[in-house]
C-alpha positions as CSV (number, residue, x, y, z in Angstrom):
1,X,3.1,-38.8,62.0
2,X,6.2,-40.1,63.8
3,X,4.7,-38.9,67.0
4,X,1.9,-41.5,66.5
5,X,4.6,-44.2,66.4
6,X,6.1,-42.8,69.7
7,X,2.6,-42.7,71.3
8,X,1.9,-46.4,70.4
9,X,5.4,-47.3,71.7
10,X,4.9,-45.5,74.9
11,X,1.4,-47.0,75.4
12,X,2.6,-50.6,74.9
13,X,5.6,-50.0,77.2
14,X,3.3,-48.4,79.9
15,X,0.9,-51.3,79.9
16,X,3.8,-53.8,79.7
17,X,2.7,-55.5,76.5
18,X,5.4,-57.8,75.1
19,X,3.6,-59.8,72.5
20,X,5.5,-58.9,69.3
21,X,2.6,-59.9,67.0
22,X,0.2,-57.5,68.7
23,X,2.8,-54.7,68.8
24,X,3.6,-55.2,65.1
25,X,-0.1,-55.0,64.2
26,X,-0.5,-51.8,66.2
27,X,2.4,-50.2,64.3
28,X,0.9,-51.5,61.0
29,X,-2.4,-49.8,61.8
30,X,-0.5,-46.5,62.5
31,X,1.3,-46.8,59.1
32,X,-2.0,-47.5,57.3
33,X,-3.6,-44.5,59.0
34,X,-0.7,-42.2,58.0
35,X,-0.9,-43.5,54.4
36,X,-4.6,-42.8,54.3
37,X,-4.3,-39.3,55.8
38,X,-1.1,-38.0,54.3
39,X,0.5,-40.1,51.5
40,X,3.0,-42.7,50.5
41,X,6.2,-40.8,51.4
42,X,4.9,-40.0,54.9
43,X,3.8,-43.5,55.5
44,X,7.2,-44.9,54.3
45,X,9.0,-42.6,56.8
46,X,6.5,-43.8,59.5
47,X,7.1,-47.5,58.6
48,X,10.9,-47.0,59.0
49,X,10.3,-45.3,62.4
50,X,8.0,-48.0,63.5
51,X,10.5,-50.7,62.5
52,X,13.2,-49.0,64.5
53,X,11.0,-48.7,67.6
54,X,9.8,-52.3,67.2
55,X,13.4,-53.4,67.1
56,X,14.7,-51.3,70.0
57,X,11.8,-51.6,72.5
58,X,10.2,-55.0,71.8
59,X,12.7,-57.4,70.1
60,X,15.2,-59.2,72.3
61,X,17.6,-58.0,73.5
62,X,15.4,-55.0,74.4
63,X,17.1,-51.6,74.6
64,X,19.7,-52.4,71.9
65,X,19.7,-52.4,68.2
66,X,21.0,-55.9,68.1
67,X,18.7,-58.9,67.4
68,X,19.6,-62.2,69.0
69,X,17.1,-64.5,67.5
70,X,17.0,-65.2,63.7
71,X,13.3,-65.4,63.8
72,X,13.2,-61.9,65.0
73,X,15.2,-60.8,62.0
74,X,12.6,-62.5,59.8
75,X,9.8,-60.8,61.8
76,X,11.4,-57.4,61.6
77,X,12.1,-57.6,57.9
78,X,8.6,-59.0,57.2
79,X,7.1,-56.1,59.2
80,X,9.1,-53.6,57.2
81,X,8.0,-55.1,53.9
82,X,4.4,-55.4,54.9
83,X,4.3,-51.8,56.2
84,X,5.8,-50.6,52.9
85,X,3.5,-52.6,50.7
86,X,0.5,-51.6,52.8
87,X,1.5,-48.0,52.5
88,X,1.8,-48.2,48.8
89,X,-1.6,-50.0,48.5
90,X,-3.2,-47.5,50.7
91,X,-1.8,-44.6,48.6
92,X,-3.1,-46.3,45.4
93,X,-6.5,-46.6,47.0
94,X,-6.3,-43.0,47.9
95,X,-5.4,-42.0,44.4
96,X,-8.2,-44.2,43.0
97,X,-10.6,-42.4,45.3
98,X,-9.4,-39.0,44.1
99,X,-9.8,-40.1,40.5
100,X,-13.3,-41.4,41.2
101,X,-14.1,-38.1,42.8
102,X,-12.7,-36.1,39.9
103,X,-14.7,-38.3,37.5
104,X,-17.9,-37.7,39.4
105,X,-17.2,-34.0,39.5
106,X,-16.5,-34.0,35.8
107,X,-19.6,-36.0,35.2
108,X,-21.6,-33.6,37.2
109,X,-20.1,-30.6,35.4
110,X,-20.9,-32.2,32.0
111,X,-24.5,-32.8,33.1
112,X,-24.7,-29.2,34.2
113,X,-23.4,-28.0,30.9
114,X,-25.8,-30.2,29.0
115,X,-28.7,-28.8,31.2
116,X,-27.5,-25.3,30.5
117,X,-27.2,-26.0,26.8
118,X,-30.8,-27.3,26.8
119,X,-32.0,-24.2,28.6
120,X,-30.1,-22.0,26.1
121,X,-31.6,-23.9,23.2
122,X,-35.1,-23.4,24.6
123,X,-34.3,-19.7,25.3
124,X,-33.1,-19.3,21.7
125,X,-36.2,-21.0,20.4
126,X,-38.4,-18.7,22.4
127,X,-36.3,-15.7,21.3
128,X,-36.8,-16.7,17.7
129,X,-40.5,-17.0,18.1
130,X,-40.6,-13.6,19.8
131,X,-38.5,-12.1,17.0
132,X,-40.9,-13.3,14.4
133,X,-43.8,-11.8,16.3
134,X,-42.0,-8.5,16.8
135,X,-41.0,-8.3,13.2
136,X,-44.7,-8.6,12.2
137,X,-46.0,-6.3,14.9
138,X,-43.5,-3.6,14.2
139,X,-43.2,-3.8,10.5
140,X,-46.9,-3.9,9.7
141,X,-47.8,-0.4,11.1
142,X,-44.6,1.1,9.8
143,X,-45.4,-0.2,6.3
144,X,-49.0,1.2,6.6
145,X,-47.7,4.6,7.8
146,X,-45.2,4.8,4.9
147,X,-47.8,3.9,2.3
148,X,-50.3,6.4,3.7
149,X,-47.7,9.3,3.8
150,X,-46.5,8.5,0.3
151,X,-50.1,8.5,-1.0
152,X,-50.8,11.8,0.7
153,X,-47.7,13.4,-0.8
154,X,-48.4,12.0,-4.3
155,X,-52.1,13.0,-4.2
156,X,-51.5,16.4,-5.7
157,X,-53.7,18.2,-3.2
158,X,-53.1,21.8,-2.6
159,X,-51.2,22.2,0.6
160,X,-49.2,25.0,2.1
161,X,-45.5,24.8,2.2
162,X,-45.6,24.2,5.9
163,X,-47.9,21.2,5.5
164,X,-45.8,19.8,2.7
165,X,-42.7,20.1,4.8
166,X,-44.4,18.4,7.8
167,X,-45.4,15.5,5.6
168,X,-41.8,15.2,4.3
169,X,-40.5,15.2,7.9
170,X,-43.0,12.5,8.9
171,X,-42.0,10.4,5.9
172,X,-38.3,10.8,6.6
173,X,-38.7,9.9,10.3
174,X,-40.9,6.9,9.3
175,X,-38.1,5.7,7.1
176,X,-35.6,6.3,9.9
177,X,-37.7,4.4,12.4
178,X,-38.1,1.6,9.9
179,X,-34.3,1.4,9.5
180,X,-33.8,1.3,13.3
181,X,-36.4,-1.5,13.7
182,X,-34.7,-3.4,10.9
183,X,-31.3,-3.0,12.6
184,X,-32.6,-4.1,16.0
185,X,-34.3,-7.2,14.6
186,X,-31.3,-8.0,12.4
187,X,-28.9,-7.8,15.3
188,X,-31.3,-9.9,17.4
189,X,-31.4,-12.6,14.7
190,X,-27.6,-12.6,14.4
191,X,-27.2,-13.0,18.2
192,X,-29.8,-15.8,18.2
193,X,-28.0,-17.6,15.4
194,X,-31.0,-17.2,13.0
195,X,-29.1,-15.5,10.2
196,X,-29.8,-17.4,7.0
197,X,-28.0,-16.9,3.7
198,X,-29.7,-17.2,0.3
199,X,-26.4,-17.0,-1.6
200,X,-26.1,-16.8,-5.3
201,X,-23.6,-15.4,-7.9
202,X,-23.9,-11.5,-7.7
203,X,-22.3,-8.9,-9.9
204,X,-20.5,-6.4,-7.8
205,X,-21.7,-3.5,-9.9
206,X,-25.3,-4.5,-9.3
207,X,-24.8,-4.8,-5.6
208,X,-23.2,-1.4,-5.4
209,X,-25.8,0.2,-7.7
210,X,-28.7,-1.1,-5.7
211,X,-27.2,-0.1,-2.3
212,X,-26.4,3.4,-3.7
213,X,-30.0,3.8,-5.0
214,X,-31.5,2.8,-1.7
215,X,-29.2,5.1,0.2
216,X,-30.0,8.3,-1.6
217,X,-32.1,9.6,1.3
218,X,-29.3,9.8,3.8
219,X,-26.4,10.4,1.4
220,X,-27.5,14.1,1.4
221,X,-26.9,14.5,-2.3
222,X,-23.2,13.8,-2.1
223,X,-21.3,12.2,-4.9
224,X,-20.6,8.5,-4.8
225,X,-17.7,7.6,-7.1
226,X,-17.7,3.9,-8.1
227,X,-14.8,2.1,-9.6
228,X,-15.0,-1.7,-10.4
229,X,-12.0,-3.6,-11.7
230,X,-12.5,-5.0,-15.2
231,X,-13.0,-8.7,-15.3
232,X,-14.0,-8.9,-11.7
233,X,-15.7,-12.2,-11.0
234,X,-19.1,-12.4,-9.5
235,X,-19.3,-12.7,-5.7
236,X,-21.0,-15.6,-4.0
237,X,-23.4,-13.7,-1.7
238,X,-26.8,-13.1,-0.4
239,X,-27.7,-9.9,-2.3
240,X,-30.1,-8.6,0.3
241,X,-27.7,-9.0,3.1
242,X,-24.7,-7.6,1.2
243,X,-26.8,-4.6,0.2
244,X,-27.4,-4.1,3.9
245,X,-23.7,-4.1,4.5
246,X,-23.1,-1.5,1.8
247,X,-25.9,0.7,3.0
248,X,-24.5,0.7,6.5
249,X,-21.0,1.6,5.1
250,X,-22.4,4.3,2.8
251,X,-24.5,5.7,5.7
252,X,-21.5,5.8,8.0
253,X,-19.4,7.5,5.3
254,X,-22.1,10.1,4.9
255,X,-22.6,10.7,8.6
256,X,-18.9,11.0,9.6
257,X,-17.5,13.0,6.7
258,X,-17.8,16.6,5.7
259,X,-20.9,17.6,3.6
260,X,-20.0,17.9,-0.1
261,X,-17.0,15.5,0.1
262,X,-17.3,12.4,-2.2
263,X,-17.6,8.8,-1.1
264,X,-15.5,6.3,-3.0
265,X,-16.6,2.7,-3.6
266,X,-14.1,0.3,-5.2
267,X,-14.5,-3.3,-6.3
268,X,-11.4,-5.4,-7.0
269,X,-10.0,-8.9,-6.6
270,X,-7.9,-9.7,-3.6
271,X,-6.2,-13.1,-3.0
272,X,-8.9,-15.0,-5.0
273,X,-11.8,-13.2,-3.3
274,X,-13.9,-10.3,-4.3
275,X,-13.1,-7.1,-2.3
276,X,-15.3,-4.1,-1.9
277,X,-14.0,-0.8,-0.3
278,X,-16.0,2.2,0.9
279,X,-13.8,5.2,1.6
280,X,-14.7,8.7,3.0
281,X,-12.8,11.9,3.5
282,X,-13.8,12.4,7.1
283,X,-11.7,13.1,10.3
284,X,-10.6,9.5,10.5
285,X,-10.4,7.1,13.5
286,X,-7.6,6.6,16.1
287,X,-6.2,3.1,16.9
288,X,-8.5,2.7,19.9
289,X,-11.6,3.4,17.9
290,X,-10.5,1.0,15.1
291,X,-10.0,-1.8,17.6
292,X,-13.6,-1.4,18.9
293,X,-15.5,-0.1,15.8
294,X,-17.2,-3.4,15.1
295,X,-18.4,-4.0,18.6
296,X,-22.2,-4.0,19.0
297,X,-23.5,-0.6,20.3
298,X,-20.1,1.0,20.3
299,X,-20.0,4.7,19.5
300,X,-17.0,7.0,19.7
301,X,-17.3,9.5,22.5
302,X,-16.0,12.3,20.2
303,X,-19.0,12.0,17.8
304,X,-21.8,10.3,19.8
305,X,-23.3,13.7,20.8
306,X,-23.4,15.1,17.3
307,X,-24.1,12.1,15.1
308,X,-27.3,10.0,15.5
309,X,-27.3,6.3,15.6
310,X,-27.3,3.2,17.9
311,X,-23.9,1.7,17.1
312,X,-25.3,-1.4,15.5
313,X,-24.6,-0.9,11.8
314,X,-20.9,-2.0,11.7
315,X,-21.5,-4.9,14.1
316,X,-24.3,-6.1,11.8
317,X,-22.0,-5.7,8.7
318,X,-19.2,-7.6,10.5
319,X,-21.4,-10.6,11.3
320,X,-23.0,-10.7,7.8
321,X,-19.6,-10.7,6.1
322,X,-18.4,-13.3,8.6
323,X,-21.4,-15.5,7.8
324,X,-20.4,-15.4,4.1
325,X,-16.9,-16.6,4.9
326,X,-15.3,-13.2,4.3
327,X,-13.8,-10.6,6.6
328,X,-14.1,-6.8,7.1
329,X,-11.7,-4.3,8.5
330,X,-11.0,-0.6,8.8
331,X,-8.0,1.5,7.8
332,X,-7.9,5.2,8.8
333,X,-5.7,8.2,8.4
334,X,-6.4,11.0,10.9
335,X,-7.6,14.1,9.0
336,X,-7.8,12.3,5.7
337,X,-10.6,9.7,6.1
338,X,-11.4,6.1,6.7
339,X,-11.7,3.1,4.4
340,X,-13.8,0.0,5.2
341,X,-13.0,-3.1,3.2
342,X,-14.7,-6.4,3.1
343,X,-14.2,-9.6,1.1
344,X,-16.6,-12.2,-0.3
345,X,-15.9,-15.6,-1.9
346,X,-15.7,-15.4,-5.7
347,X,-18.5,-17.3,-7.4
348,X,-16.0,-19.0,-9.8
349,X,-15.3,-22.6,-9.2
350,X,-16.8,-24.4,-6.2
351,X,-18.7,-22.1,-4.0
352,X,-18.8,-22.5,-0.2
Protein backbone atom coordinates (compact mmCIF):
# COMPACT_ATOMS: atom_id res chain seq x y z
CA UNK A 1 0.00 0.00 0.00
CA UNK A 2 2.85 2.44 0.80
CA UNK A 3 4.41 1.41 -2.50
CA UNK A 4 1.40 2.98 -4.21
CA UNK A 5 2.23 6.27 -2.53
CA UNK A 6 5.84 5.92 -3.73
CA UNK A 7 4.66 5.11 -7.26
CA UNK A 8 2.43 8.23 -7.40
CA UNK A 9 5.28 10.35 -5.99
CA UNK A 10 7.74 9.02 -8.57
CA UNK A 11 5.25 9.54 -11.40
CA UNK A 12 4.60 13.16 -10.50
CA UNK A 13 8.33 13.85 -10.06
CA UNK A 14 9.10 12.20 -13.40
CA UNK A 15 6.56 14.26 -15.35
CA UNK A 16 7.53 17.39 -13.39
CA UNK A 17 4.09 18.10 -11.97
CA UNK A 18 4.27 20.80 -9.28
CA UNK A 19 0.60 21.73 -8.83
CA UNK A 20 0.06 20.87 -5.17
CA UNK A 21 -3.74 20.60 -5.55
CA UNK A 22 -3.44 17.95 -8.27
CA UNK A 23 -0.76 16.08 -6.31
CA UNK A 24 -2.92 16.14 -3.16
CA UNK A 25 -5.93 14.77 -5.06
CA UNK A 26 -3.76 11.99 -6.51
CA UNK A 27 -2.59 11.00 -3.03
CA UNK A 28 -6.18 11.19 -1.77
CA UNK A 29 -7.32 8.78 -4.49
CA UNK A 30 -4.57 6.35 -3.43
CA UNK A 31 -5.71 6.58 0.22
CA UNK A 32 -9.33 5.92 -0.78
CA UNK A 33 -8.27 2.94 -2.90
CA UNK A 34 -6.32 1.47 0.01
CA UNK A 35 -9.26 2.04 2.37
CA UNK A 36 -11.57 0.26 -0.04
CA UNK A 37 -9.24 -2.66 -0.69
CA UNK A 38 -7.71 -3.21 2.75
CA UNK A 39 -9.22 -1.28 5.67
CA UNK A 40 -9.06 1.71 7.96
CA UNK A 41 -5.74 0.94 9.63
CA UNK A 42 -3.94 0.42 6.33
CA UNK A 43 -5.48 3.55 4.81
CA UNK A 44 -4.46 5.61 7.88
CA UNK A 45 -0.83 4.44 7.50
CA UNK A 46 -1.07 5.22 3.81
CA UNK A 47 -2.42 8.74 4.52
CA UNK A 48 0.51 9.46 6.88
CA UNK A 49 2.98 8.24 4.23
CA UNK A 50 1.24 10.36 1.60
CA UNK A 51 1.40 13.40 3.91
CA UNK A 52 5.14 12.94 4.43
CA UNK A 53 5.80 12.52 0.69
CA UNK A 54 3.59 15.51 -0.12
CA UNK A 55 5.56 17.64 2.33
CA UNK A 56 9.06 16.45 1.33
CA UNK A 57 8.72 16.35 -2.45
CA UNK A 58 6.10 18.95 -3.33
CA UNK A 59 5.84 21.67 -0.66
CA UNK A 60 8.43 24.43 -0.62
CA UNK A 61 11.18 24.20 0.30
CA UNK A 62 11.26 20.90 -1.66
CA UNK A 63 13.61 18.22 -0.34
CA UNK A 64 13.30 19.22 3.28
CA UNK A 65 10.80 18.60 6.02
CA UNK A 66 10.51 22.34 6.69
CA UNK A 67 7.50 24.30 5.40
CA UNK A 68 8.12 27.96 4.62
CA UNK A 69 4.64 29.15 3.73
CA UNK A 70 1.87 29.22 6.34
CA UNK A 71 -0.66 28.34 3.64
CA UNK A 72 1.27 25.15 2.97
CA UNK A 73 0.92 24.23 6.64
CA UNK A 74 -2.81 24.66 6.33
CA UNK A 75 -2.83 22.67 3.08
CA UNK A 76 -0.76 19.86 4.61
CA UNK A 77 -2.93 19.64 7.72
CA UNK A 78 -6.11 19.78 5.63
CA UNK A 79 -4.82 16.97 3.43
CA UNK A 80 -4.04 14.81 6.46
CA UNK A 81 -7.51 15.42 7.97
CA UNK A 82 -9.31 14.85 4.67
CA UNK A 83 -7.32 11.67 4.04
CA UNK A 84 -8.12 10.33 7.54
CA UNK A 85 -11.82 11.23 7.30
CA UNK A 86 -12.08 9.80 3.80
CA UNK A 87 -10.41 6.60 5.01
CA UNK A 88 -12.88 6.27 7.87
CA UNK A 89 -15.87 6.96 5.62
CA UNK A 90 -14.61 4.44 3.10
CA UNK A 91 -14.17 1.83 5.86
CA UNK A 92 -17.71 2.51 7.10
CA UNK A 93 -19.03 2.10 3.58
CA UNK A 94 -17.10 -1.14 3.31
CA UNK A 95 -18.55 -2.43 6.59
CA UNK A 96 -22.03 -1.40 5.48
CA UNK A 97 -21.53 -3.33 2.28
CA UNK A 98 -20.42 -6.39 4.23
CA UNK A 99 -23.48 -6.07 6.48
CA UNK A 100 -25.76 -5.82 3.46
CA UNK A 101 -24.12 -8.89 1.94
CA UNK A 102 -24.52 -10.82 5.19
CA UNK A 103 -28.16 -9.68 5.38
CA UNK A 104 -28.78 -10.86 1.84
CA UNK A 105 -27.08 -14.17 2.57
CA UNK A 106 -29.16 -14.59 5.73
CA UNK A 107 -32.30 -13.69 3.83
CA UNK A 108 -31.43 -16.23 1.14
CA UNK A 109 -30.73 -18.86 3.80
CA UNK A 110 -34.07 -18.20 5.53
CA UNK A 111 -35.83 -18.43 2.18
CA UNK A 112 -34.10 -21.73 1.50
CA UNK A 113 -35.04 -23.04 4.94
CA UNK A 114 -38.66 -22.00 4.38
CA UNK A 115 -38.65 -23.75 1.02
CA UNK A 116 -37.16 -26.88 2.57
CA UNK A 117 -39.70 -26.77 5.40
CA UNK A 118 -42.50 -26.56 2.85
CA UNK A 119 -41.08 -29.52 0.95
CA UNK A 120 -40.78 -31.49 4.18
CA UNK A 121 -44.37 -30.62 5.08
CA UNK A 122 -45.57 -31.81 1.69
CA UNK A 123 -43.47 -34.94 2.06
CA UNK A 124 -44.91 -35.63 5.50
CA UNK A 125 -48.44 -35.13 4.18
CA UNK A 126 -47.74 -37.61 1.39
CA UNK A 127 -46.15 -39.98 3.89
CA UNK A 128 -49.23 -39.76 6.10
CA UNK A 129 -51.53 -40.54 3.18
CA UNK A 130 -49.31 -43.42 2.14
CA UNK A 131 -49.31 -44.78 5.70
CA UNK A 132 -53.08 -44.74 5.87
CA UNK A 133 -53.23 -46.62 2.60
CA UNK A 134 -50.62 -49.13 3.70
CA UNK A 135 -52.34 -49.69 7.03
CA UNK A 136 -55.54 -50.59 5.21
CA UNK A 137 -53.90 -52.70 2.51
CA UNK A 138 -51.76 -54.69 4.94
CA UNK A 139 -54.15 -55.04 7.85
CA UNK A 140 -57.18 -56.16 5.82
CA UNK A 141 -55.69 -59.39 4.43
CA UNK A 142 -54.01 -60.20 7.73
CA UNK A 143 -57.31 -59.80 9.58
CA UNK A 144 -59.00 -62.07 7.05
CA UNK A 145 -56.26 -64.66 7.35
CA UNK A 146 -56.45 -64.60 11.14
CA UNK A 147 -60.25 -64.97 11.13
CA UNK A 148 -60.12 -67.83 8.62
CA UNK A 149 -57.46 -69.76 10.52
CA UNK A 150 -59.23 -69.26 13.84
CA UNK A 151 -62.49 -70.49 12.28
CA UNK A 152 -60.75 -73.58 10.89
CA UNK A 153 -59.19 -74.43 14.23
CA UNK A 154 -62.49 -73.94 16.05
CA UNK A 155 -64.59 -75.90 13.53
CA UNK A 156 -64.07 -79.19 15.34
CA UNK A 157 -63.31 -81.08 12.12
CA UNK A 158 -61.30 -84.25 12.46
CA UNK A 159 -57.73 -83.46 11.52
CA UNK A 160 -54.51 -85.29 11.95
CA UNK A 161 -52.04 -84.05 14.50
CA UNK A 162 -49.79 -82.84 11.69
CA UNK A 163 -52.61 -80.75 10.15
CA UNK A 164 -53.53 -79.29 13.53
CA UNK A 165 -49.90 -78.41 14.14
CA UNK A 166 -49.60 -76.73 10.74
CA UNK A 167 -52.72 -74.64 11.40
CA UNK A 168 -51.29 -73.61 14.76
CA UNK A 169 -48.02 -72.58 13.11
CA UNK A 170 -49.88 -70.58 10.43
CA UNK A 171 -51.94 -68.82 13.09
CA UNK A 172 -48.85 -68.06 15.16
CA UNK A 173 -46.93 -66.70 12.18
CA UNK A 174 -49.96 -64.65 11.12
CA UNK A 175 -49.99 -63.07 14.57
CA UNK A 176 -46.25 -62.45 14.30
CA UNK A 177 -46.61 -60.85 10.88
CA UNK A 178 -49.48 -58.73 12.20
CA UNK A 179 -47.28 -57.51 15.07
CA UNK A 180 -44.41 -56.68 12.70
CA UNK A 181 -46.70 -54.72 10.37
CA UNK A 182 -48.13 -52.85 13.37
CA UNK A 183 -44.64 -51.99 14.60
CA UNK A 184 -43.50 -50.74 11.20
CA UNK A 185 -46.61 -48.59 10.77
CA UNK A 186 -46.37 -47.30 14.33
CA UNK A 187 -42.72 -46.35 13.90
CA UNK A 188 -43.53 -44.63 10.60
CA UNK A 189 -46.36 -42.67 12.25
CA UNK A 190 -44.05 -41.60 15.07
CA UNK A 191 -41.35 -40.47 12.62
CA UNK A 192 -43.98 -38.61 10.58
CA UNK A 193 -45.26 -36.84 13.71
CA UNK A 194 -48.67 -38.47 13.38
CA UNK A 195 -48.79 -40.03 16.85
CA UNK A 196 -52.02 -38.90 18.52
CA UNK A 197 -52.87 -39.42 22.17
CA UNK A 198 -56.37 -40.23 23.38
CA UNK A 199 -55.42 -39.85 27.03
CA UNK A 200 -57.70 -40.58 29.96
CA UNK A 201 -57.32 -41.65 33.61
CA UNK A 202 -56.13 -45.29 33.61
CA UNK A 203 -55.70 -47.66 36.51
CA UNK A 204 -52.24 -49.19 36.43
CA UNK A 205 -53.57 -52.63 37.41
CA UNK A 206 -55.89 -52.60 34.37
CA UNK A 207 -53.11 -51.53 32.00
CA UNK A 208 -50.81 -54.28 33.22
CA UNK A 209 -53.56 -56.94 33.22
CA UNK A 210 -54.61 -56.16 29.65
CA UNK A 211 -51.03 -56.14 28.36
CA UNK A 212 -50.32 -59.39 30.21
CA UNK A 213 -53.40 -61.06 28.72
CA UNK A 214 -52.53 -59.98 25.17
CA UNK A 215 -48.93 -61.12 25.58
CA UNK A 216 -49.61 -64.73 26.59
CA UNK A 217 -48.72 -66.10 23.17
CA UNK A 218 -45.08 -64.98 23.32
CA UNK A 219 -44.61 -65.20 27.10
CA UNK A 220 -44.11 -68.94 26.62
CA UNK A 221 -46.07 -69.79 29.75
CA UNK A 222 -43.68 -68.05 32.12
CA UNK A 223 -44.89 -66.44 35.32
CA UNK A 224 -45.52 -62.70 35.41
CA UNK A 225 -45.39 -61.40 38.98
CA UNK A 226 -47.32 -58.14 39.37
CA UNK A 227 -46.94 -55.82 42.36
CA UNK A 228 -48.83 -52.52 42.49
CA UNK A 229 -48.38 -50.08 45.35
CA UNK A 230 -51.50 -49.48 47.40
CA UNK A 231 -53.17 -46.14 46.82
CA UNK A 232 -51.37 -45.65 43.52
CA UNK A 233 -53.18 -42.88 41.59
CA UNK A 234 -54.46 -43.42 38.09
CA UNK A 235 -52.13 -42.53 35.23
CA UNK A 236 -53.06 -39.99 32.59
CA UNK A 237 -52.42 -42.05 29.48
CA UNK A 238 -53.65 -43.44 26.20
CA UNK A 239 -54.52 -47.01 27.25
CA UNK A 240 -53.93 -48.54 23.83
CA UNK A 241 -50.51 -46.95 23.41
CA UNK A 242 -49.36 -47.75 26.95
CA UNK A 243 -50.51 -51.33 26.46
CA UNK A 244 -48.24 -51.35 23.40
CA UNK A 245 -45.33 -50.16 25.57
CA UNK A 246 -45.98 -52.88 28.14
CA UNK A 247 -46.32 -55.57 25.48
CA UNK A 248 -42.96 -54.58 24.00
CA UNK A 249 -41.31 -54.66 27.43
CA UNK A 250 -42.91 -58.00 28.35
CA UNK A 251 -41.93 -59.43 24.97
CA UNK A 252 -38.33 -58.29 25.39
CA UNK A 253 -38.19 -59.74 28.88
CA UNK A 254 -39.47 -63.08 27.54
CA UNK A 255 -37.06 -63.15 24.61
CA UNK A 256 -33.90 -62.15 26.43
CA UNK A 257 -34.24 -64.10 29.69
CA UNK A 258 -33.96 -67.80 30.41
CA UNK A 259 -37.09 -69.97 29.92
CA UNK A 260 -38.92 -70.60 33.17
CA UNK A 261 -37.62 -67.48 34.93
CA UNK A 262 -40.31 -65.07 36.15
CA UNK A 263 -40.94 -61.56 34.84
CA UNK A 264 -41.63 -58.92 37.47
CA UNK A 265 -43.93 -55.94 36.86
CA UNK A 266 -44.15 -53.26 39.53
CA UNK A 267 -46.31 -50.15 39.77
CA UNK A 268 -45.41 -47.36 42.18
CA UNK A 269 -45.34 -43.61 42.64
CA UNK A 270 -42.15 -41.71 41.85
CA UNK A 271 -41.78 -37.94 42.35
CA UNK A 272 -45.47 -37.26 41.78
CA UNK A 273 -45.66 -39.49 38.71
CA UNK A 274 -46.81 -43.04 38.15
CA UNK A 275 -43.90 -45.43 37.59
CA UNK A 276 -44.07 -48.89 35.99
CA UNK A 277 -41.10 -51.31 35.99
CA UNK A 278 -40.64 -54.50 33.99
CA UNK A 279 -37.74 -56.65 35.23
CA UNK A 280 -36.30 -59.89 33.90
CA UNK A 281 -33.64 -62.33 35.11
CA UNK A 282 -31.67 -62.49 31.89
CA UNK A 283 -27.99 -61.98 31.09
CA UNK A 284 -28.21 -58.18 31.41
CA UNK A 285 -26.82 -55.38 29.24
CA UNK A 286 -23.45 -53.66 29.25
CA UNK A 287 -23.04 -49.88 29.34
CA UNK A 288 -22.65 -49.56 25.56
CA UNK A 289 -25.88 -51.47 24.96
CA UNK A 290 -27.79 -49.42 27.56
CA UNK A 291 -26.66 -46.22 25.80
CA UNK A 292 -28.11 -47.40 22.46
CA UNK A 293 -30.97 -49.69 23.45
CA UNK A 294 -33.69 -47.13 22.58
CA UNK A 295 -32.28 -46.32 19.12
CA UNK A 296 -34.51 -47.38 16.21
CA UNK A 297 -33.46 -50.70 14.65
CA UNK A 298 -30.61 -51.22 17.13
CA UNK A 299 -29.92 -54.83 18.06
CA UNK A 300 -27.13 -56.19 20.19
CA UNK A 301 -24.55 -58.11 18.17
CA UNK A 302 -24.41 -60.73 20.94
CA UNK A 303 -28.08 -61.71 20.57
CA UNK A 304 -29.11 -60.59 17.06
CA UNK A 305 -28.31 -64.00 15.58
CA UNK A 306 -30.31 -66.02 18.13
CA UNK A 307 -33.26 -63.73 18.99
CA UNK A 308 -35.75 -62.65 16.34
CA UNK A 309 -36.90 -59.07 15.96
CA UNK A 310 -36.34 -55.81 14.08
CA UNK A 311 -35.11 -53.59 16.92
CA UNK A 312 -38.13 -51.28 16.84
CA UNK A 313 -40.02 -52.21 20.01
CA UNK A 314 -37.98 -50.17 22.51
CA UNK A 315 -37.71 -47.21 20.14
CA UNK A 316 -41.51 -47.20 19.79
CA UNK A 317 -41.90 -47.48 23.57
CA UNK A 318 -39.46 -44.59 24.08
CA UNK A 319 -41.38 -42.25 21.75
CA UNK A 320 -44.80 -43.22 23.13
CA UNK A 321 -43.69 -42.54 26.71
CA UNK A 322 -42.08 -39.27 25.61
CA UNK A 323 -45.32 -38.20 23.92
CA UNK A 324 -47.07 -38.66 27.28
CA UNK A 325 -44.58 -36.36 29.00
CA UNK A 326 -42.84 -39.22 30.79
CA UNK A 327 -39.47 -40.86 30.39
CA UNK A 328 -38.14 -44.40 30.09
CA UNK A 329 -34.75 -45.83 31.01
CA UNK A 330 -32.95 -49.13 31.55
CA UNK A 331 -30.92 -50.42 34.47
CA UNK A 332 -28.97 -53.64 34.17
CA UNK A 333 -26.80 -55.95 36.23
CA UNK A 334 -24.70 -58.41 34.19
CA UNK A 335 -25.77 -61.97 34.90
CA UNK A 336 -28.72 -60.86 37.04
CA UNK A 337 -31.13 -59.18 34.65
CA UNK A 338 -32.42 -55.88 33.29
CA UNK A 339 -35.15 -53.54 34.52
CA UNK A 340 -36.97 -51.11 32.22
CA UNK A 341 -38.79 -48.30 34.01
CA UNK A 342 -41.08 -45.65 32.57
CA UNK A 343 -43.10 -42.86 34.15
CA UNK A 344 -46.46 -41.34 33.29
CA UNK A 345 -48.22 -38.22 34.60
CA UNK A 346 -50.61 -38.95 37.47
CA UNK A 347 -54.24 -38.23 36.69
CA UNK A 348 -54.71 -36.36 39.98
CA UNK A 349 -55.05 -32.62 39.72
CA UNK A 350 -54.63 -30.85 36.42
CA UNK A 351 -53.65 -33.24 33.68
CA UNK A 352 -51.27 -32.18 30.87
